[in-house]
N, C-alpha and C positions, 0 to 999 in steps of 0.2 A: 868697728862699725856700729856695732848695736848700740853702744854707748853714746855716739853722737847723735844717732837716729832717735834714742829715747828723749832726748832733750826737747823734742818737737813732737806734737800728735801727728803734723803732716808728713814728717820724715819717717815716723813710727810705721804708719799705714802703706807709705810707699815702701818701706823696707819689707813689710809683712807680704805685700803683693808681689814682691820680686822674690822673696826668699821663699816661701812655701811651694810655688809651682817649681823653682829650680830643684829642690830637695825631691820633690815627687819624680820629675823626670831623670835627676841622677840615681834614684832608686830602682827605676825601672832598666836603665841601661847597666847598672853595675851588679843587681843582683838577679839570678834566673828566675826564681820562685815568682817574685810578684809580675816579671814581665810575662810569663807564661800565663798566669792567672789573669792578667790584663788582656792577653790576646784572647784567651777564651772566652771572657766576658763580652769583648768586643764582637766576637764572631756570633754569639748567640742572641745579641741585643742590637746595638748601633750598625754593625757592619755585616748583616747576615746575608747580603747579596754581594758580599766582595770576597777577595782573597787576601788573608792577614798572615804572612808566614813571617816569623821572626820580627824584623823591623820593616817588610814591606808590605804594601798594600797594592793588589793587583786587581784590574779591571780586564775582564772578557768579554766578547760578542757585545760590544757596544755599539748602539745605533749609529747609523750612517748619517752625516750632514749633508741634506740635499739642497743643493743650490738651485733655486726657483726664481732669481732675479731675471735681470738682462741677460745674464750669463747662466748657462745651464750646466748641470753636472752633479757628481756626487762625489763626497771625501769620505774614506773609511779608515779607521783605526782598528785593527783585529785585537789587539790588547795593550794595556798601559800598565807599566809597573812604577810603583813610588816608593824609593828607598829613605826612610825617615833618617838614620843614623847619617848616610852620606847627602840627603838634601838632593836626590838625583831621580829625575822623571826619565823614564825609557819607555818608547812608544815602539810596538811590534806590529810589522806587516802593514805598513802605511800605503794606501791606494787612492788614487784620484784620477777621475775621467772628467774631462772639461770640454764644452763646445767653444772653439774660438770664433768660428765663422760659420756661414751656411753650409761649408763643404770641407771644413778643417776640424779635425779632433784632436785632443792631446791625452795621453795616456800616461800617468807617472807612477811608478812603483819604487817604494824602499824598503827594504827589510828591517832596518832599525834606527832609531832617531833617539840619541841620547842628549839630556839637558841636565848638566849639572847646574842646579839654580845658582845664579849671580856668579858665573864663573864662564860658561861658553855653552855653545851647542854644537853637537857633534853629529853629522848626518853621515851614514853608510853610503854605498855607491847608488847613486840615483839613476835610474833608467827611465828614459822620458821616449814616447814613440809618437811622431806626427803623423796623423792618417789622413789621407785626402782622398776625393774621388767617391764616386758612387760604389765602388766596388770595395772602399776600404770603410767610409765613415758609417758608423751603425745608427746614429739618430741624425742624419743630414736633413730630414724632413721638418725637424723641430724648429719652429722661427726663432732666429736669432736676434739679440737686441730688444725682445719684448719680454717685460715680466709678466708673470702668470696672474691673471686677474684674481683677485681675493677679495670677498665683500664680509668677510668674517672679522669682527672684532675682537674676538674672545682672545684671551692669553694663550692659550693651547688650541690648537686648530685641529680638526680631525677631517678625514676624507680629502685629502690633498689634492689639488687639481692635476699636477703634474703625475701622480701615480695613476689617477684615472685616465689620464692622456698616454701612459705607459701600455696599457691594456686594451684600450678601445680606439679603434682606427678612427681618427677625426669625431670626437666625441659631441656633446650637445653643443659647445662652444666653438666648433671647427678648429680645434688645435690638433695639430699633427700627433700621431702616436709613435709607440715603439723607442721611447727614449730610454727609460729605465730598464725595460725588459731586454732591449738589444745591448745595453751599456753592460748589463750584468750576466750575459750570455742566456738569459730566459729566467733567471732567478732574482726576479725583482723583491726587494724590501717592502713589506706591508707598513702601512701607515700607523702611525702612533697616536692613539687616541687621547693620551694626556701624558703628564710628565712621569707617572707611576708606570704606566705601561710601556712606555719607550725603554725602561730598564728592567722590564720583568724577565727578559732572558737572559741576564747576566748570570753566569755560572756560580752557583753557591758552593761552599767549601765546608768539609767536615770539620766538627771541633776538635778533632785530634790533631796534635800538631804534626806527626809524621805522615799522616794521611793528606793534611792540607798541603805539605812540601811536595809529596809526591804527584799529587792532581796538578799542583803549580808547574812541574817540570814537564808533565804530560802534556798539558796545552801549550807550553812554550814549544815542545818538540813538534807537536801537531802543526803549529803555524810555521815554523821553519821548514817542515817536510812538504807541506802543501803550497808553499810559495812558489809563484810561476818561476820567479829566478832562480829558485833552488831546483826545480824540475828541469830548466833550461840547461842548468849547468851539468846535471847527470846525462841529459840527451846529447849534449856536445861532447863530453867525455867519452861516452860509450860510442858515436860515431867516429870520434877522432882514433880511438884504440882499434875499432874495426877497419880504418883504411889504412891504419899503420901495419897491421898484420897483414892486409890483404897485400899492401906494397911490398912489405917484406918478403913474403911467399914469391911473389913474382919477380922480385929483383934477385932472390936467390937462385930461382930458376935459370935467370938469363946470366947470371954472373959468370958460370961457367964457358958460356958461349962469347960473351962480349962483356970484359970487366969494366972496360973503359966507358962504355954505353950506360951501363949501370950505375957507375958514379955521376955521371952526367945528369941522369935522370932525377937521382937522389938531391943533386944540387939544384936542379930546377924546381922540384917540389918543395925543398925547404923553403923557399921564399914565399911561396902561396899557400901552403898548408897549415892550419890552426896548430898554434903551439899553446897547448894548455899551461904551460909553465910560464908564458909570458902574460902576465895580468892584463897589460892594456890591451892586446890582441882578444884575450878572453873575455873581457868586457866588451868590447864591440861585437863579438860574435853572441854574445848574450842578449844584448840589446836587439838585434836583428832577429833573433830566435823568438823573441817574444812579441814581436812586432805583428803577428796574427792572431795572438790572444786577444780577449775581451780587456777592455780598459779596466774593468772592476771585476778580477776574477773571483773574488770570494764576498760577494755582497751580504751584508747582515739581513737580518729578519725584519728588523726596525730601522725608521730613518726619522729625523728631526729636520724641518725646512728652516731656512734661514729666515724666511718671513716670519715663522713662529718666534725665532729668538728675538727678533727685533719688537715684538710686542710685549716680550716680559719685562721689560724696564717700567717702573712708575713714571706716569707722566708728570708729575709734579717733581719727582727727583730729577728726571731726565732733563726738566725745563730749567731747574735750578743750576745742575752741573753744566748747562749749556752757557751759562753765563760766568762760568769760572774756567776758561780757557787755560790759563796759567798752570792750573792743578794738572790738566792733562799734558802740557809740556814738562811739568816739572816730575810726573810720574814716567812720562815715557824716555826721557834723557838718560836716567840712571840705568833703565832696563836695556837701551839700545848699547850703552857703553859696557855694561857687565856681562852682555850675551853676543859676542862676536860667534858668526856662524862660520864652521870648518866644515866644508864636503871633502870625503874622501875621494869622490870621482862624480863626474856627471857625464852621461853618456845618452845622446839624442839620436834617434835612427828614423828615416822615412824610405819608402819604397821608390825604386827607379822607374816602376812602372807608372806611378803618379807624375814623377818628374817628366818623364817622356810625353804624358798627356798634356802637361803645362806647356811644354814646349810647342805641340803640335797646335795648340788652343791660341798661344799668344805670341809665338815667335815665326813658326814657318807658315801658319795660317793656310791660305790657298797657293802659296808661291809653289810648293812643291809640285802641284798638277801642272804648272807653267814652264818648268824648268828642270832638265834631267839632271843637272848639276846639283841642284837643291835637293832633289830626290835622293840622289846617291850620298849627299851629307847627312841628310836626314836618317836615311838607312844605317850609316856609320854611327851617328851619335845614339840612335835607338838599340842598336846592338850591343853598345857597351852600357847602357842603363836600364834596360827593360827588364832584365832577368836578375838584377843584383839588387840589395838594400845598401843604402849608403848610411854611415855612422859618424858623427863627431864627437870626440870625447876630450873633456877636459879634464886633465888631472887634478891634484890637489888645489882646492880654491878656498879661499880666505875671503870673508865679507866683513865688512864693518859699517854699521849705520850712526851717524851722528845726528841727533834729533836736537837742535838748540832751544836754550829756553828764552833766549832773546829772539823776538820777531825779527829784528833785522837782517838774520841770517836764513840760509835754506837748508832745506834738509838734503843730507848728503850720504849716499851709499857708496862704498868703494870695494871692488872687486878686484883680487889678485890671483892669476891662474899659473898654475908652475908649468904646464905642459898642454900642448893642443895638438890633436892628432884628427886626421880623416880616413876613413876606411872604404873600402868596396867589399861587400861580402856578398857571396852567393849562398842560395838556400842551404841550409845545413852546415854552413862554414865549410861547403867543399873548397872554396878558394876563397882566400882572404887576403887581401894586399891593402897597405897603409900607403895612400896616395900622397898625403900632405902631413907634414909635422912641423911645428912652431917651437921656438925656443920659451914660449909663454906668452902671458897677455894680460893686460890690466884694463879696468874701465871705471869711470866716475860717473854716477846718475846724480843730477842737482835738480830738486823739485821745491817749487816755490813754497813757501811756508802758508801763503793764504790758501792754497789747495787743501791743507788739512782741515778735517771738520772743526767747526765751532769757532772758526776765524774769519767771520765776515766782516769784523770791523777793521782789519787789515787788507780787505779786498780792494783792488785798483778800480777805480771810478771810471764809469764808461765815458768816453769823450763824445761831446756833441758834435754835429755835423759843422758847425761853425769854427768849431776848434780844430778839427781836422783841417778844414780848408785853410786857416791860419798856418797851420803846421806843413800843409802841402806847399804854399806859396813861399814858406821861409827855405824849405829844402830845396826848391827850384831855383831860387835867387841865391843859394850858397855855391860856393867854389866846388869844381867838380874833384873831389877828393874821395879817398876811401870811406870817409865819414860820411860823406853825402849818399853814399850807396847803401851804408848801414842804417842810415835815418830813412830812407825809402822802404827797405824792408821793415823796418820797425813800424812804419806809418800803414804798411799793407796789414800788418798784424793787428794793429789798434783798429783798424777799419773793419776786419774781421772778428774783433772782438775775441781775441784768442790770447794764451799765455803759453810759456814754452817750458818744456822739460829738456834740459841740455843732456846729452850724452856724450862722452869723449870715451874713445876705444883705441888701444895701441897694441899691437902686434910686436912681440920682442923676436929679432933676428938673431941668428940665421934661420933660414928655412930649407927644408928638403922636400923634394916633388919626385913622385913616380913618373917614369916615361909615359904609363898609360895615361896618366891625367893631361901631361903635356900635349899627348897626341889628341886628346878630347878637346883641351882649350884651343888648340890649332884649328880643328874642325869647326869648331864654334865661332871664332874669328872670322875664318872662311866664309861660313855660312851669312855672318852678319854682313860682309861685304857684299857678297852677291844680292842678297835680298835688299840691301840699299839701294844697289844699281837698278834692280827691277822696280823699286818703290819710285825712284826718281823718274823712270820712264812712265810708268803708270800716272803720276802726278802731271807730267808733261803732256801726256795725251790728255787727259781729263781738262787740263787748261786749254788746250788747243780745241776741242770740241766745244767746250763752253764760249770760246771767243768766237768760234765759227757760227753758233747758234744766235749769240749775241748780235753778230755782223749782218746774218741773214734778216733778222728781225727788223734792224734799223734801214736795211735796204727796203723791205717791202715796204715798210712805213712810209720811207721817202717817195717811192714809187707810188704808192697809193695817192700821197699828198700831191705829188707833181701831175698825175692823171686828173685830180680834180682841178686843179688849177688850169691845165690846158682845155679841159671841157668847158670851163667859164669864160676864158679870154680868147681862144682860137678855135672858134665853132665852125670855121670855114676851111679848115685844113684839108687837103686832098687825100685820096685813098692811095695814091702812089706813095706820098710820104709816110703814110701808116704802114705800107709794106715794107718800105726800107726801114723803118723803126724795128719792127718785128725782124727782120733779117739780121739788123745789126745787134738786137738782144740775144738772139740765138747764137750768134756768134761769140760774143762776150760770155755767154754760157757756156760754150764748147770750151772756151779758154781758161774758164774758172775750173770746169770739171778736169781738165788735162795738169792744171796746177795742183789741185788737190790731190789726184792719183799719183802724181810726182813727189807730192809732199808726204803721202802715207808710204811709198815706196821708200823714201829717204829715211822716214821716220824708223822703219822696219830695220833697214840696212844700218841705221846708226846703233839701233838696240843690239843687234847682233855684234856690231863692232865693239860696242861698249861691253858686252858680256865677254867677248873673247879678251878685251883689254883686262878685264877685271881677273878673268881667270889666270891670265898669263901673269898678272901682278900679285894677286893672292894665292899663288900655287901652295902646293902641301910644302913643298921643300923651303921655299923663302918663308913661310910663316913659321915653320919648325925650327928655322935657324934664328929668327928673332925671340922666339918664345925662350929657345935655349939659352941665347946670351943674357935674357932677362933673370931667368932663374939661376943661371950660375952666379950672376952677380948678388943674387938673394942669398945664395948658399955660403957665401963668402962674407958677406956684409955683417956689420955689427951694429947694433943700436935698435930703434924703434920706428915702426910705420903705423901713424895714426890717422884717426878719422872723427871729427866732430859734429853733431848734428843738432839742430833744434826740433824738438818734437811738440808740434803744436796741438794745445788742448782748448777746445770750445769752453767758453765762460758762461754761454747762456744758460746751460741746464744748472750750473751752480748757482747763478743768481737767481733763479727760481726756487731754490730750497732755503734761502736765506731766512732768518728769524731775526726780528727787529728789536728783540730784548737788550736793555743795555747791559753791558758787561761790568760785572764787579771787580773782577781781576782779569785785566786782557792780558 
């Protein structure tokens, strides 16, 4: 190779540029002495604030990423390890707290995320908790959908507004408070004055190799032992052992008196007690156990805002890259291809108390105060939900994203889930029941390419009113076929200036259902039928009252007009005729009153009869039989049950951000 490269000066310099770095790297990996010398030198010079152990570089006490845009929240990584020999990046202790809406908060915790570069991304057990209601949401007063105002144009921003709002209730700008403080259980991160101060708290390591390795292990052990997931595991194991010991002693005392009763009790408790050896049940119990914990249990001392990172790019470079969208696609396509994401499991939990509050607010409303049957159903549903937490667990999940280079295709994400389970868990896992289990699931998300940044040149043009009218006339004149219905829906979407993200999901059969869930569904179905009956009667009553009022108004207007005409044309009418008219009107009034009273009594009777009919038709036994038939078929069926939906996305805000520079590589 050297002989060939020596024939040309260009090949010689290419050979030198590749040969000498290769020799240096091979020397570091093959010989211990130069490798140790290089590590000691790096610790004293360039990597003084990092952990450099063997071939690994470690970061600890990293600053949090503070999300201060339309979405509010914090993202924390407690430690990061980079292995040079295996090209593997490992994140330790990942925590996130995100405000989804005005009264909904999402907390996510993962102990370990492993990224073998250009191979895959492996995520350990993910635990997510959806918190809602005033008693669960810790930063519900913070305005949702409104970015934090920021007039500072400097690259690194100090004295962040979101941190001021976290400590001062309703500051000078009137923003709500208690976001970061409540999110982190009173341990809010301090603001970073500049890039250097943001990483000033990063742990330093001693130059000695053995001391560096010992300190690295100690930090990893500390992260693992203080994790909320690890603490929840220990609490559940201790509680389970204590209950088993107490139950064993009690059963031993009763065994001599009635052995059959003791065996029956053991069999009953086996189906509802937590089995720590069953990892599916154990993960559900862990997720519900950490539901009451702060979304960010271990906040760092520093934080960096997203708005600060947006300002770090050079404007001219950013403007130039904006004209090269092809480079973005060329970069993201292999990254998505070589990094499929694999989740060990994903478990999400929510409280039954919040679900009960939502049912009372949006489902039962005022009907429970009008009907004793609805009150009974509400109490029955609340008794099953209020004191428990509910968890949905997805087994091993694989996800792949396809980012096309050609703009004629859309971005697609494929999800495949091996197992789907749902649990009802009482506090401290005193009782745990698996209420639903499916054979798996899969989903496909399709996102239009023009929604990706820097792709304004392929954005769909906005139709004019004249073009929309022409399309509407063509659709109305077309034959009544399914295509016409689809065209009408497409026309409505164009009028609203919306695009669609297509979501298609399939559940794999067979499915298993617990009897408690079937009873709950039967109660929901019956409550729905009774409430629909009451709503129909209320609507009929309102319409009847409106009709009566409108009729009375027209009669009075007619009588006034008739009296005016009578006074102008028949001024010589006698007093006797006037008295006769009055008596006749009084007679008609009595007749009308009698009809109204009879109508009211009839409506009340019809309502009672209708309620009795609904109660007779939608009785518990009939509904339970119907639900049982459906579930038995699902437990034996094979195949998939799917649903597809188009999620609308408004394009107006994207059109406002468009930049009009001509693309060089579209």
